[in-house]
LUMKOL-87157 format. One record per residue (C-alpha): x, y, z; residue number from 1. Coordinates in nm, 3 decimals. Example, Ala and Ser with C-alpha at 12.3 -4.5 7.8 and 13.67 -1.06 7.14 Angstrom:
% LUMKOL-87157
{px = 1.230 py = -0.450 pz = 0.780 dodren = 1}
{px = 1.367 py = -0.106 pz = 0.714 dodren = 2}
***
This chain:
% LUMKOL-87157
{px = -5.119 py = 7.421 pz = 4.838 dodren = 1}
{px = -5.406 py = 7.627 pz = 4.970 dodren = 2}
{px = -5.419 py = 7.918 pz = 5.208 dodren = 3}
{px = -5.659 py = 8.063 pz = 5.458 dodren = 4}
{px = -5.745 py = 8.412 pz = 5.575 dodren = 5}
{px = -5.764 py = 8.424 pz = 5.954 dodren = 6}
{px = -5.840 py = 8.681 pz = 6.220 dodren = 7}
{px = -6.058 py = 8.922 pz = 6.022 dodren = 8}
{px = -6.429 py = 8.996 pz = 6.029 dodren = 9}
{px = -6.583 py = 8.786 pz = 5.753 dodren = 10}
{px = -6.901 py = 8.889 pz = 5.573 dodren = 11}
{px = -7.036 py = 8.596 pz = 5.374 dodren = 12}
{px = -7.247 py = 8.837 pz = 5.337 dodren = 13}
{px = -7.552 py = 8.647 pz = 5.457 dodren = 14}
{px = -7.391 py = 8.629 pz = 5.800 dodren = 15}
{px = -7.101 py = 8.785 pz = 5.987 dodren = 16}
{px = -6.818 py = 8.583 pz = 6.147 dodren = 17}
{px = -6.590 py = 8.775 pz = 6.381 dodren = 18}
{px = -6.321 py = 8.662 pz = 6.389 dodren = 19}
{px = -6.374 py = 8.440 pz = 6.090 dodren = 20}
{px = -6.177 py = 8.204 pz = 5.870 dodren = 21}
{px = -6.196 py = 8.149 pz = 5.494 dodren = 22}
{px = -6.003 py = 7.858 pz = 5.342 dodren = 23}
{px = -5.904 py = 7.855 pz = 4.974 dodren = 24}
{px = -5.775 py = 7.565 pz = 4.767 dodren = 25}
{px = -5.690 py = 7.625 pz = 4.402 dodren = 26}
{px = -5.974 py = 7.838 pz = 4.261 dodren = 27}
{px = -6.242 py = 7.748 pz = 4.516 dodren = 28}
{px = -6.342 py = 7.822 pz = 4.871 dodren = 29}
{px = -6.342 py = 7.495 pz = 5.064 dodren = 30}
{px = -6.441 py = 7.615 pz = 5.413 dodren = 31}
{px = -6.575 py = 7.920 pz = 5.594 dodren = 32}
{px = -6.626 py = 7.941 pz = 5.966 dodren = 33}
{px = -6.546 py = 8.108 pz = 6.295 dodren = 34}
{px = -6.216 py = 8.099 pz = 6.483 dodren = 35}
{px = -6.281 py = 7.740 pz = 6.592 dodren = 36}
{px = -6.275 py = 7.609 pz = 6.235 dodren = 37}
{px = -6.009 py = 7.338 pz = 6.208 dodren = 38}
{px = -5.756 py = 7.408 pz = 5.934 dodren = 39}
{px = -5.495 py = 7.157 pz = 5.819 dodren = 40}
{px = -5.133 py = 7.221 pz = 5.914 dodren = 41}
{px = -5.030 py = 7.228 pz = 5.547 dodren = 42}
{px = -5.250 py = 7.529 pz = 5.477 dodren = 43}
{px = -5.066 py = 7.862 pz = 5.472 dodren = 44}
{px = -5.223 py = 8.118 pz = 5.703 dodren = 45}
{px = -5.258 py = 8.484 pz = 5.606 dodren = 46}
{px = -5.331 py = 8.699 pz = 5.910 dodren = 47}
{px = -5.592 py = 8.965 pz = 5.830 dodren = 48}
{px = -5.666 py = 9.067 pz = 6.188 dodren = 49}
{px = -5.826 py = 9.409 pz = 6.210 dodren = 50}
{px = -5.955 py = 9.391 pz = 5.852 dodren = 51}
{px = -6.282 py = 9.298 pz = 5.684 dodren = 52}
{px = -6.311 py = 9.004 pz = 5.442 dodren = 53}
{px = -6.593 py = 8.973 pz = 5.192 dodren = 54}
{px = -6.669 py = 8.820 pz = 4.854 dodren = 55}
{px = -6.501 py = 9.008 pz = 4.572 dodren = 56}
{px = -6.704 py = 9.298 pz = 4.439 dodren = 57}
{px = -6.900 py = 9.240 pz = 4.118 dodren = 58}
{px = -6.938 py = 9.545 pz = 3.893 dodren = 59}
{px = -7.186 py = 9.491 pz = 3.611 dodren = 60}
{px = -7.138 py = 9.835 pz = 3.450 dodren = 61}
{px = -6.780 py = 9.949 pz = 3.373 dodren = 62}
{px = -6.670 py = 10.167 pz = 3.081 dodren = 63}
{px = -6.307 py = 10.218 pz = 3.177 dodren = 64}
{px = -6.037 py = 10.296 pz = 3.427 dodren = 65}
{px = -5.669 py = 10.370 pz = 3.459 dodren = 66}
{px = -5.683 py = 10.606 pz = 3.160 dodren = 67}
{px = -5.834 py = 10.347 pz = 2.926 dodren = 68}
{px = -6.179 py = 10.289 pz = 2.777 dodren = 69}
{px = -6.350 py = 9.967 pz = 2.668 dodren = 70}
{px = -6.422 py = 10.130 pz = 2.331 dodren = 71}
{px = -6.049 py = 10.138 pz = 2.253 dodren = 72}
{px = -6.101 py = 9.776 pz = 2.154 dodren = 73}
{px = -5.765 py = 9.640 pz = 2.265 dodren = 74}
{px = -5.644 py = 9.376 pz = 2.508 dodren = 75}
{px = -5.403 py = 9.632 pz = 2.656 dodren = 76}
{px = -5.688 py = 9.868 pz = 2.749 dodren = 77}
{px = -5.896 py = 9.586 pz = 2.900 dodren = 78}
{px = -5.597 py = 9.471 pz = 3.105 dodren = 79}
{px = -5.543 py = 9.823 pz = 3.241 dodren = 80}
{px = -5.911 py = 9.852 pz = 3.333 dodren = 81}
{px = -5.911 py = 9.511 pz = 3.503 dodren = 82}
{px = -5.603 py = 9.600 pz = 3.708 dodren = 83}
{px = -5.740 py = 9.941 pz = 3.806 dodren = 84}
{px = -6.067 py = 9.802 pz = 3.937 dodren = 85}
{px = -5.897 py = 9.513 pz = 4.114 dodren = 86}
{px = -5.727 py = 9.777 pz = 4.329 dodren = 87}
{px = -6.079 py = 9.882 pz = 4.431 dodren = 88}
{px = -6.179 py = 9.528 pz = 4.526 dodren = 89}
{px = -6.356 py = 9.428 pz = 4.205 dodren = 90}
{px = -6.307 py = 9.063 pz = 4.113 dodren = 91}
{px = -6.567 py = 9.031 pz = 3.834 dodren = 92}
{px = -6.680 py = 9.291 pz = 3.581 dodren = 93}
{px = -6.876 py = 9.350 pz = 3.263 dodren = 94}
{px = -6.697 py = 9.559 pz = 3.001 dodren = 95}
{px = -6.954 py = 9.816 pz = 2.889 dodren = 96}
{px = -6.972 py = 9.966 pz = 2.542 dodren = 97}
{px = -7.113 py = 10.304 pz = 2.439 dodren = 98}
{px = -7.346 py = 10.435 pz = 2.171 dodren = 99}
{px = -7.116 py = 10.458 pz = 1.868 dodren = 100}
{px = -7.091 py = 10.355 pz = 1.501 dodren = 101}
{px = -7.151 py = 9.982 pz = 1.461 dodren = 102}
{px = -6.795 py = 9.907 pz = 1.351 dodren = 103}
{px = -6.655 py = 10.063 pz = 1.670 dodren = 104}
{px = -6.891 py = 9.857 pz = 1.885 dodren = 105}
{px = -6.788 py = 9.543 pz = 1.696 dodren = 106}
{px = -6.421 py = 9.624 pz = 1.749 dodren = 107}
{px = -6.477 py = 9.655 pz = 2.123 dodren = 108}
{px = -6.675 py = 9.330 pz = 2.133 dodren = 109}
{px = -6.401 py = 9.147 pz = 1.941 dodren = 110}
{px = -6.146 py = 9.257 pz = 2.201 dodren = 111}
{px = -6.375 py = 9.151 pz = 2.487 dodren = 112}
{px = -6.441 py = 8.812 pz = 2.328 dodren = 113}
{px = -6.067 py = 8.752 pz = 2.294 dodren = 114}
{px = -5.977 py = 8.883 pz = 2.640 dodren = 115}
{px = -6.226 py = 8.655 pz = 2.817 dodren = 116}
{px = -5.995 py = 8.364 pz = 2.744 dodren = 117}
{px = -5.683 py = 8.553 pz = 2.855 dodren = 118}
{px = -5.575 py = 8.617 pz = 3.215 dodren = 119}
{px = -5.577 py = 8.996 pz = 3.253 dodren = 120}
{px = -5.390 py = 9.005 pz = 3.582 dodren = 121}
{px = -5.674 py = 9.187 pz = 3.756 dodren = 122}
{px = -6.049 py = 9.154 pz = 3.790 dodren = 123}
{px = -6.205 py = 8.867 pz = 3.593 dodren = 124}
{px = -6.371 py = 8.985 pz = 3.271 dodren = 125}
{px = -6.707 py = 8.811 pz = 3.260 dodren = 126}
{px = -6.826 py = 8.949 pz = 2.927 dodren = 127}
{px = -6.984 py = 9.251 pz = 2.763 dodren = 128}
{px = -7.264 py = 9.489 pz = 2.854 dodren = 129}
{px = -7.400 py = 9.650 pz = 2.539 dodren = 130}
{px = -7.514 py = 9.997 pz = 2.647 dodren = 131}
{px = -7.672 py = 10.149 pz = 2.340 dodren = 132}
{px = -7.725 py = 10.243 pz = 2.064 dodren = 133}
{px = -8.098 py = 10.165 pz = 2.106 dodren = 134}
{px = -8.193 py = 10.457 pz = 2.331 dodren = 135}
{px = -8.454 py = 10.733 pz = 2.337 dodren = 136}
{px = -8.298 py = 11.065 pz = 2.230 dodren = 137}
{px = -8.470 py = 11.257 pz = 2.511 dodren = 138}
{px = -8.287 py = 11.038 pz = 2.763 dodren = 139}
{px = -7.950 py = 11.024 pz = 2.589 dodren = 140}
{px = -7.755 py = 11.170 pz = 2.881 dodren = 141}
{px = -7.386 py = 11.126 pz = 2.800 dodren = 142}
{px = -7.455 py = 10.882 pz = 2.515 dodren = 143}
{px = -7.364 py = 11.041 pz = 2.181 dodren = 144}
{px = -7.701 py = 11.136 pz = 2.024 dodren = 145}
{px = -7.551 py = 11.122 pz = 1.674 dodren = 146}
{px = -7.550 py = 10.742 pz = 1.680 dodren = 147}
{px = -7.880 py = 10.663 pz = 1.851 dodren = 148}
{px = -8.114 py = 10.437 pz = 1.654 dodren = 149}
{px = -8.410 py = 10.201 pz = 1.683 dodren = 150}
{px = -8.349 py = 9.828 pz = 1.732 dodren = 151}
{px = -8.296 py = 9.664 pz = 1.395 dodren = 152}
{px = -8.359 py = 9.289 pz = 1.383 dodren = 153}
{px = -8.092 py = 9.203 pz = 1.127 dodren = 154}
{px = -7.835 py = 9.423 pz = 1.300 dodren = 155}
{px = -7.876 py = 9.298 pz = 1.656 dodren = 156}
{px = -7.919 py = 8.933 pz = 1.553 dodren = 157}
{px = -7.583 py = 8.951 pz = 1.378 dodren = 158}
{px = -7.426 py = 9.109 pz = 1.686 dodren = 159}
{px = -7.573 py = 8.851 pz = 1.923 dodren = 160}
{px = -7.482 py = 8.561 pz = 1.692 dodren = 161}
{px = -7.125 py = 8.686 pz = 1.645 dodren = 162}
{px = -7.048 py = 8.779 pz = 2.005 dodren = 163}
{px = -7.160 py = 8.530 pz = 2.271 dodren = 164}
{px = -6.962 py = 8.746 pz = 2.515 dodren = 165}
{px = -7.270 py = 8.974 pz = 2.537 dodren = 166}
{px = -7.421 py = 8.900 pz = 2.878 dodren = 167}
{px = -7.631 py = 9.214 pz = 2.926 dodren = 168}
{px = -7.796 py = 9.476 pz = 2.705 dodren = 169}
{px = -7.942 py = 9.814 pz = 2.801 dodren = 170}
{px = -8.210 py = 9.950 pz = 2.567 dodren = 171}
{px = -8.525 py = 10.163 pz = 2.558 dodren = 172}
{px = -8.814 py = 9.916 pz = 2.519 dodren = 173}
{px = -9.066 py = 10.180 pz = 2.404 dodren = 174}
{px = -8.879 py = 10.236 pz = 2.076 dodren = 175}
{px = -9.019 py = 10.069 pz = 1.763 dodren = 176}
{px = -8.887 py = 9.712 pz = 1.775 dodren = 177}
{px = -8.790 py = 9.740 pz = 2.142 dodren = 178}
{px = -9.023 py = 9.470 pz = 2.273 dodren = 179}
{px = -8.917 py = 9.225 pz = 2.001 dodren = 180}
{px = -8.556 py = 9.297 pz = 2.101 dodren = 181}
{px = -8.640 py = 9.212 pz = 2.463 dodren = 182}
{px = -8.795 py = 8.883 pz = 2.360 dodren = 183}
{px = -8.484 py = 8.792 pz = 2.161 dodren = 184}
{px = -8.260 py = 8.871 pz = 2.459 dodren = 185}
{px = -8.478 py = 8.660 pz = 2.688 dodren = 186}
{px = -8.468 py = 8.372 pz = 2.440 dodren = 187}
{px = -8.087 py = 8.382 pz = 2.450 dodren = 188}
{px = -8.063 py = 8.415 pz = 2.829 dodren = 189}
{px = -7.913 py = 8.766 pz = 2.811 dodren = 190}
{px = -8.000 py = 9.016 pz = 3.085 dodren = 191}
{px = -8.231 py = 9.276 pz = 2.928 dodren = 192}
{px = -8.216 py = 9.611 pz = 3.106 dodren = 193}
{px = -8.434 py = 9.919 pz = 3.059 dodren = 194}
{px = -8.194 py = 10.207 pz = 3.005 dodren = 195}
{px = -8.196 py = 10.564 pz = 2.870 dodren = 196}
{px = -8.568 py = 10.520 pz = 2.829 dodren = 197}
{px = -8.864 py = 10.759 pz = 2.812 dodren = 198}
{px = -9.121 py = 10.484 pz = 2.874 dodren = 199}
{px = -9.442 py = 10.527 pz = 3.068 dodren = 200}
{px = -9.547 py = 10.291 pz = 3.347 dodren = 201}
{px = -9.772 py = 10.099 pz = 3.106 dodren = 202}
{px = -9.485 py = 10.059 pz = 2.861 dodren = 203}
{px = -9.261 py = 9.932 pz = 3.142 dodren = 204}
{px = -9.522 py = 9.664 pz = 3.217 dodren = 205}
{px = -9.512 py = 9.560 pz = 2.850 dodren = 206}
{px = -9.133 py = 9.553 pz = 2.868 dodren = 207}
{px = -9.147 py = 9.323 pz = 3.172 dodren = 208}
{px = -9.371 py = 9.086 pz = 2.981 dodren = 209}
{px = -9.128 py = 9.099 pz = 2.688 dodren = 210}
{px = -8.827 py = 8.995 pz = 2.895 dodren = 211}
{px = -8.680 py = 9.311 pz = 3.048 dodren = 212}
{px = -8.603 py = 9.247 pz = 3.416 dodren = 213}
{px = -8.343 py = 9.507 pz = 3.519 dodren = 214}
{px = -8.317 py = 9.887 pz = 3.506 dodren = 215}
{px = -7.993 py = 10.072 pz = 3.428 dodren = 216}
{px = -7.854 py = 10.329 pz = 3.678 dodren = 217}
{px = -8.168 py = 10.441 pz = 3.857 dodren = 218}
{px = -8.250 py = 10.814 pz = 3.832 dodren = 219}
{px = -8.009 py = 10.856 pz = 3.539 dodren = 220}
{px = -8.138 py = 10.848 pz = 3.181 dodren = 221}
{px = -8.499 py = 10.764 pz = 3.260 dodren = 222}
{px = -8.845 py = 10.916 pz = 3.253 dodren = 223}
{px = -9.028 py = 11.012 pz = 3.569 dodren = 224}
{px = -9.382 py = 11.130 pz = 3.641 dodren = 225}
{px = -9.519 py = 11.385 pz = 3.392 dodren = 226}
{px = -9.852 py = 11.553 pz = 3.334 dodren = 227}
{px = -10.076 py = 11.543 pz = 3.030 dodren = 228}
{px = -10.411 py = 11.725 pz = 3.037 dodren = 229}
{px = -10.398 py = 11.734 pz = 3.420 dodren = 230}
{px = -10.332 py = 11.358 pz = 3.445 dodren = 231}
{px = -10.011 py = 11.220 pz = 3.584 dodren = 232}
{px = -9.829 py = 10.948 pz = 3.394 dodren = 233}
{px = -9.573 py = 10.748 pz = 3.591 dodren = 234}
{px = -9.242 py = 10.680 pz = 3.421 dodren = 235}
{px = -8.953 py = 10.437 pz = 3.439 dodren = 236}
{px = -8.839 py = 10.575 pz = 3.775 dodren = 237}
{px = -9.169 py = 10.519 pz = 3.952 dodren = 238}
{px = -9.215 py = 10.177 pz = 3.789 dodren = 239}
{px = -8.870 py = 10.072 pz = 3.909 dodren = 240}
{px = -8.940 py = 10.177 pz = 4.266 dodren = 241}
{px = -9.282 py = 10.012 pz = 4.267 dodren = 242}
{px = -9.240 py = 9.681 pz = 4.085 dodren = 243}
{px = -9.075 py = 9.396 pz = 4.276 dodren = 244}
{px = -9.025 py = 9.216 pz = 3.947 dodren = 245}
{px = -8.760 py = 9.471 pz = 3.847 dodren = 246}
{px = -8.409 py = 9.485 pz = 3.984 dodren = 247}
{px = -8.196 py = 9.795 pz = 3.946 dodren = 248}
{px = -7.851 py = 9.940 pz = 4.002 dodren = 249}
{px = -7.730 py = 10.254 pz = 4.175 dodren = 250}
{px = -7.422 py = 10.469 pz = 4.111 dodren = 251}
{px = -7.345 py = 10.538 pz = 4.477 dodren = 252}
{px = -7.057 py = 10.779 pz = 4.419 dodren = 253}
{px = -7.223 py = 11.056 pz = 4.620 dodren = 254}
{px = -7.266 py = 11.273 pz = 4.311 dodren = 255}
{px = -7.521 py = 11.089 pz = 4.097 dodren = 256}
{px = -7.752 py = 11.050 pz = 4.397 dodren = 257}
{px = -7.757 py = 11.234 pz = 4.729 dodren = 258}
{px = -7.789 py = 11.025 pz = 5.046 dodren = 259}
{px = -8.166 py = 11.081 pz = 5.067 dodren = 260}
{px = -8.224 py = 10.922 pz = 4.725 dodren = 261}
{px = -7.985 py = 10.635 pz = 4.801 dodren = 262}
{px = -8.192 py = 10.564 pz = 5.112 dodren = 263}
{px = -8.518 py = 10.597 pz = 4.918 dodren = 264}
{px = -8.409 py = 10.342 pz = 4.657 dodren = 265}
{px = -8.301 py = 10.092 pz = 4.923 dodren = 266}
{px = -8.618 py = 10.153 pz = 5.126 dodren = 267}
{px = -8.837 py = 10.089 pz = 4.820 dodren = 268}
{px = -8.647 py = 9.797 pz = 4.670 dodren = 269}
{px = -8.447 py = 9.635 pz = 4.951 dodren = 270}
{px = -8.082 py = 9.536 pz = 4.921 dodren = 271}
{px = -8.187 py = 9.213 pz = 4.747 dodren = 272}
{px = -8.306 py = 9.404 pz = 4.438 dodren = 273}
{px = -8.052 py = 9.688 pz = 4.418 dodren = 274}
{px = -7.684 py = 9.647 pz = 4.337 dodren = 275}
{px = -7.421 py = 9.917 pz = 4.313 dodren = 276}
{px = -7.223 py = 9.987 pz = 3.996 dodren = 277}
{px = -6.944 py = 10.231 pz = 3.923 dodren = 278}
{px = -7.040 py = 10.318 pz = 3.563 dodren = 279}
{px = -6.673 py = 10.416 pz = 3.569 dodren = 280}
{px = -6.503 py = 10.585 pz = 3.274 dodren = 281}
{px = -6.132 py = 10.604 pz = 3.191 dodren = 282}
{px = -6.075 py = 10.852 pz = 3.475 dodren = 283}
{px = -6.135 py = 10.588 pz = 3.745 dodren = 284}
{px = -5.818 py = 10.548 pz = 3.948 dodren = 285}
{px = -5.680 py = 10.877 pz = 3.816 dodren = 286}
{px = -5.747 py = 11.240 pz = 3.901 dodren = 287}
{px = -5.930 py = 11.545 pz = 3.771 dodren = 288}
{px = -5.893 py = 11.672 pz = 3.417 dodren = 289}
{px = -6.035 py = 11.659 pz = 3.066 dodren = 290}
{px = -6.135 py = 11.330 pz = 2.906 dodren = 291}
{px = -6.330 py = 11.191 pz = 2.611 dodren = 292}
{px = -6.633 py = 10.961 pz = 2.628 dodren = 293}
{px = -6.781 py = 10.834 pz = 2.306 dodren = 294}
{px = -6.667 py = 11.143 pz = 2.116 dodren = 295}
{px = -6.802 py = 11.383 pz = 2.379 dodren = 296}
{px = -6.584 py = 11.616 pz = 2.587 dodren = 297}
{px = -6.590 py = 11.529 pz = 2.957 dodren = 298}
{px = -6.456 py = 11.706 pz = 3.264 dodren = 299}
{px = -6.369 py = 11.521 pz = 3.587 dodren = 300}
{px = -6.389 py = 11.725 pz = 3.907 dodren = 301}
{px = -6.502 py = 11.707 pz = 4.269 dodren = 302}
{px = -6.709 py = 12.026 pz = 4.282 dodren = 303}
{px = -7.075 py = 12.014 pz = 4.389 dodren = 304}
{px = -7.333 py = 12.296 pz = 4.368 dodren = 305}
{px = -7.410 py = 12.521 pz = 4.663 dodren = 306}
{px = -7.680 py = 12.376 pz = 4.884 dodren = 307}
{px = -7.613 py = 12.016 pz = 4.782 dodren = 308}
{px = -7.727 py = 11.772 pz = 5.046 dodren = 309}
{px = -7.383 py = 11.660 pz = 5.161 dodren = 310}
{px = -7.026 py = 11.790 pz = 5.162 dodren = 311}
{px = -6.814 py = 11.534 pz = 4.980 dodren = 312}
{px = -6.449 py = 11.489 pz = 5.065 dodren = 313}
{px = -6.190 py = 11.639 pz = 4.830 dodren = 314}
{px = -6.084 py = 11.389 pz = 4.571 dodren = 315}
{px = -6.429 py = 11.232 pz = 4.540 dodren = 316}
{px = -6.442 py = 11.289 pz = 4.166 dodren = 317}
{px = -6.720 py = 11.253 pz = 3.912 dodren = 318}
{px = -6.737 py = 11.286 pz = 3.534 dodren = 319}
{px = -6.962 py = 11.547 pz = 3.370 dodren = 320}
{px = -7.019 py = 11.659 pz = 3.016 dodren = 321}
{px = -6.802 py = 11.963 pz = 2.947 dodren = 322}
{px = -7.101 py = 12.200 pz = 2.975 dodren = 323}
{px = -7.190 py = 12.034 pz = 3.308 dodren = 324}
{px = -7.551 py = 11.973 pz = 3.208 dodren = 325}
{px = -7.529 py = 11.599 pz = 3.278 dodren = 326}
{px = -7.310 py = 11.341 pz = 3.445 dodren = 327}
{px = -7.092 py = 11.126 pz = 3.219 dodren = 328}
{px = -7.023 py = 10.827 pz = 3.442 dodren = 329}
{px = -6.815 py = 10.806 pz = 3.755 dodren = 330}
{px = -6.448 py = 10.805 pz = 3.845 dodren = 331}
{px = -6.507 py = 10.564 pz = 4.134 dodren = 332}
{px = -6.406 py = 10.211 pz = 4.221 dodren = 333}
{px = -6.635 py = 9.969 pz = 4.403 dodren = 334}
{px = -6.480 py = 10.012 pz = 4.748 dodren = 335}
{px = -6.573 py = 10.381 pz = 4.733 dodren = 336}
{px = -6.936 py = 10.290 pz = 4.664 dodren = 337}
{px = -6.950 py = 10.056 pz = 4.964 dodren = 338}
{px = -6.798 py = 10.332 pz = 5.175 dodren = 339}
{px = -7.062 py = 10.579 pz = 5.058 dodren = 340}
{px = -7.348 py = 10.340 pz = 5.130 dodren = 341}
{px = -7.223 py = 10.319 pz = 5.488 dodren = 342}
{px = -7.093 py = 10.671 pz = 5.554 dodren = 343}
{px = -7.341 py = 10.873 pz = 5.349 dodren = 344}
{px = -7.656 py = 10.659 pz = 5.329 dodren = 345}
{px = -7.618 py = 10.502 pz = 5.672 dodren = 346}
{px = -7.651 py = 10.137 pz = 5.568 dodren = 347}
{px = -7.510 py = 9.861 pz = 5.788 dodren = 348}
{px = -7.178 py = 9.745 pz = 5.644 dodren = 349}
{px = -7.299 py = 9.390 pz = 5.582 dodren = 350}
{px = -7.593 py = 9.523 pz = 5.374 dodren = 351}
{px = -7.363 py = 9.751 pz = 5.176 dodren = 352}
{px = -7.136 py = 9.455 pz = 5.104 dodren = 353}
{px = -7.436 py = 9.252 pz = 4.990 dodren = 354}
{px = -7.522 py = 9.518 pz = 4.732 dodren = 355}
{px = -7.172 py = 9.485 pz = 4.584 dodren = 356}
{px = -7.153 py = 9.105 pz = 4.591 dodren = 357}
{px = -7.448 py = 8.872 pz = 4.642 dodren = 358}
{px = -7.709 py = 9.097 pz = 4.478 dodren = 359}
{px = -7.525 py = 9.158 pz = 4.147 dodren = 360}
{px = -7.437 py = 8.788 pz = 4.135 dodren = 361}
{px = -7.806 py = 8.700 pz = 4.154 dodren = 362}
{px = -7.904 py = 8.966 pz = 3.901 dodren = 363}
{px = -7.655 py = 8.824 pz = 3.650 dodren = 364}
{px = -7.736 py = 8.460 pz = 3.726 dodren = 365}
{px = -7.395 py = 8.395 pz = 3.884 dodren = 366}
{px = -7.509 py = 8.306 pz = 4.234 dodren = 367}
{px = -7.415 py = 7.941 pz = 4.184 dodren = 368}
{px = -7.046 py = 8.035 pz = 4.197 dodren = 369}
{px = -6.993 py = 8.402 pz = 4.284 dodren = 370}
{px = -7.101 py = 8.664 pz = 4.534 dodren = 371}
{px = -7.095 py = 8.443 pz = 4.843 dodren = 372}
{px = -6.826 py = 8.304 pz = 5.072 dodren = 373}
{px = -6.927 py = 7.940 pz = 5.103 dodren = 374}
{px = -6.773 py = 7.600 pz = 5.024 dodren = 375}
{px = -6.767 py = 7.529 pz = 4.652 dodren = 376}
{px = -6.789 py = 7.892 pz = 4.542 dodren = 377}
{px = -6.519 py = 8.064 pz = 4.336 dodren = 378}
{px = -6.238 py = 8.196 pz = 4.554 dodren = 379}
{px = -6.302 py = 8.564 pz = 4.482 dodren = 380}
{px = -6.232 py = 8.770 pz = 4.794 dodren = 381}
{px = -6.144 py = 9.122 pz = 4.898 dodren = 382}
{px = -5.978 py = 9.238 pz = 5.220 dodren = 383}
{px = -6.032 py = 9.600 pz = 5.324 dodren = 384}
{px = -5.987 py = 9.819 pz = 5.630 dodren = 385}
{px = -6.224 py = 10.039 pz = 5.829 dodren = 386}
{px = -6.170 py = 10.327 pz = 5.585 dodren = 387}
{px = -6.262 py = 10.091 pz = 5.296 dodren = 388}
{px = -5.908 py = 10.098 pz = 5.163 dodren = 389}
{px = -5.845 py = 9.767 pz = 4.985 dodren = 390}
{px = -5.556 py = 9.563 pz = 5.123 dodren = 391}
{px = -5.584 py = 9.253 pz = 4.905 dodren = 392}
{px = -5.788 py = 9.129 pz = 4.610 dodren = 393}
{px = -5.807 py = 8.758 pz = 4.529 dodren = 394}
{px = -5.948 py = 8.632 pz = 4.199 dodren = 395}
{px = -6.015 py = 8.259 pz = 4.164 dodren = 396}
{px = -5.759 py = 8.182 pz = 4.434 dodren = 397}
{px = -5.484 py = 8.410 pz = 4.302 dodren = 398}
{px = -5.379 py = 8.732 pz = 4.475 dodren = 399}
{px = -5.402 py = 8.990 pz = 4.195 dodren = 400}
{px = -5.352 py = 9.296 pz = 4.417 dodren = 401}
{px = -5.186 py = 9.347 pz = 4.752 dodren = 402}
{px = -5.120 py = 9.682 pz = 4.912 dodren = 403}
***
């Protein structure tokens, strides 16, 4: 027996229906319309009047949550992360690894591979995002520099052959072997993302030709314009803003980027080419304190420097390396990012929702079944209020969280 959500404002998000109706049967959406949509008498109605309804949020960059990290390499940790992010409206996620010894990465991938076939009771685990170890040391950020290396053909071919769960890889294409790595990812249909890279504009063009099409967390871990003998060389940042062929992602937690830079990215790229990601670590869903990330000491706090562009509310936490020289991921869930796009960056709500749903679905090649409320699509939905507090999260027709 199916059910329908009635009375709320529905963002498909290509259009807005207020009040709208979304009808679910088993794991699919079978109808979406306005209040005049005819619904069979056997369908159970769930009244969501006064709330917003949108596709479930899709987070393509998640390291942890609820006190657990993907690198723990256990089904228990993945379940805790999935449940934590479901409370923030996420219905689909990529479990993201860190730069680490190869055996630790393999352990994490083994757990992800196994968990993909197991209901986690929260957000749907789509697969793995391999973030590192093929990064430029000058752009390491919070990636452990001890384990950085150049792409090695025999090593990554074995990884890719052994773990079909890998759906996305972040790497620095300017490293020796980086372009060949991009070509191999393209051949396998894996999303190749420029990340933690010191590339010049010309090297980014070569990376595009080699198969790289996405850029990891804009402004973080990337080169920008620099001077050499009076001449300016554009970097990854400028290439990302300029080239329509590249999509990117933004950590819109209010710390990684101030509102002005959020607006700049959207102005340059449009909401069709920019998605939001949490880049969340184990602290997501918890509070301040000391944590570990890939063997590095991390502090989670809500303090910002004097003169920062905006005053963030207490409890809006972020992770930093212990010496506070760099961020180390966020402590956010996706509903917080949508809130910040609206309240800090001034985006219309429907556009903010698009950046958390339809855009990441298209970037990952999932737009045939996710990211849109339309007949035939997966029944992934989130219900939230005007303060962006999640009331209900539905994954493939099952309510996995209800406030």
